[in-house]
C-alpha positions in Angstrom: 10.4 -17.0 -0.3 11.7 -16.3 -3.8 10.5 -13.5 -5.6 7.7 -14.0 -8.2 7.1 -11.5 -11.3 5.1 -9.0 -9.8 3.3 -6.5 -12.6 0.4 -4.1 -12.7 -1.3 -1.9 -15.1 -4.2 0.3 -14.0 -5.8 -1.5 -11.4 -4.8 -4.8 -13.0 -2.3 -6.9 -11.0 -0.6 -10.0 -12.2 1.4 -12.4 -9.5 3.4 -14.9 -11.4 0.3 -17.1 -12.7 -2.1 -14.9 -10.7 -4.2 -12.0 -12.3 -7.1 -9.7 -10.4 -8.2 -6.9 -10.1 -7.6 -4.3 -7.6 -9.9 -2.0 -5.9 -8.3 1.3 -7.6 -5.8 2.5 -10.0 -1.9 1.0 -8.4 0.0 4.1 -8.2 3.1 1.7 -6.4 3.5 -2.1 -5.6 5.7 -4.2 -4.0 6.1 -7.9 -3.2 7.0 -8.4 0.4 7.7 -12.1 1.4 4.5 -13.7 0.0 2.4 -10.6 0.3 1.7 -7.8 -2.6 1.4 -4.2 -1.0 -0.3 -1.9 -3.0 -0.7 1.8 -3.0 -3.7 2.5 -4.4 -5.0 6.0 -6.5 -6.3 7.6 -2.7 -8.3 10.1 -5.6 -10.4 7.4 -6.9 -11.1 5.8 -3.1 -11.7 9.2 -1.6 -15.0 9.6 -3.7 -16.4 6.8 -1.4 -15.6 8.8 1.9 -14.4 11.9 3.4 -11.5 11.8 5.5 -7.9 9.6 5.5 -8.2 7.6 2.6 -7.2 3.6 3.4 -4.8 3.0 0.4 -2.0 1.4 1.5 -3.1 -2.4 1.7 -1.7 -6.0 1.4 -2.8 -8.7 -0.5 -2.3 -12.8 -1.1 -1.0 -13.6 -4.4 -4.7 -14.3 -5.2 -5.8 -11.2 -4.6 -7.3 -11.4 -1.1 -6.9 -8.5 0.9 -4.8 -9.4 4.5 -4.5 -5.8 5.9 -4.4 -2.0 5.4 -2.1 0.1 6.9 -2.5 2.6 9.9 -2.0 6.1 9.4 0.6 8.2 11.4 -1.2 11.1 11.7 -5.2 11.5 12.7 -5.2 14.7 10.1 -8.8 14.3 8.2 -7.2 14.1 5.3 -4.3 11.7 4.8 -2.9 8.9 2.5 0.1 7.0 1.1 1.9 8.0 -1.9 4.4 5.6 -2.8 7.1 3.0 -1.5 9.8 3.9 -0.5 12.1 1.0 0.9 11.0 -3.2 0.5 13.1 -4.2 3.5 12.0 -2.9 5.8 8.8 -1.6 4.4 9.1 2.2 3.9 6.2 4.3 2.7 5.9 8.3 2.3 2.7 9.7 2.9 0.9 12.9 2.3 1.4 14.7 5.5 4.9 14.4 4.9 6.1 11.5 6.9 8.1 8.3 6.4 6.9 5.4 7.3 7.8 2.1 8.6 5.2 -0.6 8.1 5.1 -4.1 9.7 4.9 -6.2 6.7 2.6 -9.0 8.6 -0.1 -6.3 10.1 0.3 -3.2 8.4 0.7 -1.4 11.9 2.8 1.7 11.9 6.2 1.1 13.6 7.6 4.7 13.3 7.0 7.7 11.2 9.6 10.5 10.6 8.3 13.9 9.5 10.6 14.6 6.4 9.0 17.9 5.0 
């Protein structure tokens, strides 16, 4: 699939003609095939529950959630921070890992400690 213009401002997402509101403010975003992968602001999501924050999520262009990524650790507090690469999908996380994520499922394929 060709690239569709993706932009975000706060929690507002635009993908081509589609516009929708994310669950929280967006820190980083990428189009991966026909999905929009978002790194959501963990500080806002962590207020909902204590523990690992499920802030790396993929959506269809019209805002339907497809998956939530697995974490590389079992640490009580962990979250994703930014997208490093789009192909393959590599994302940094708070615990110091660079994580290879399966873009079709959100499964963690590999993690490398980088600190």
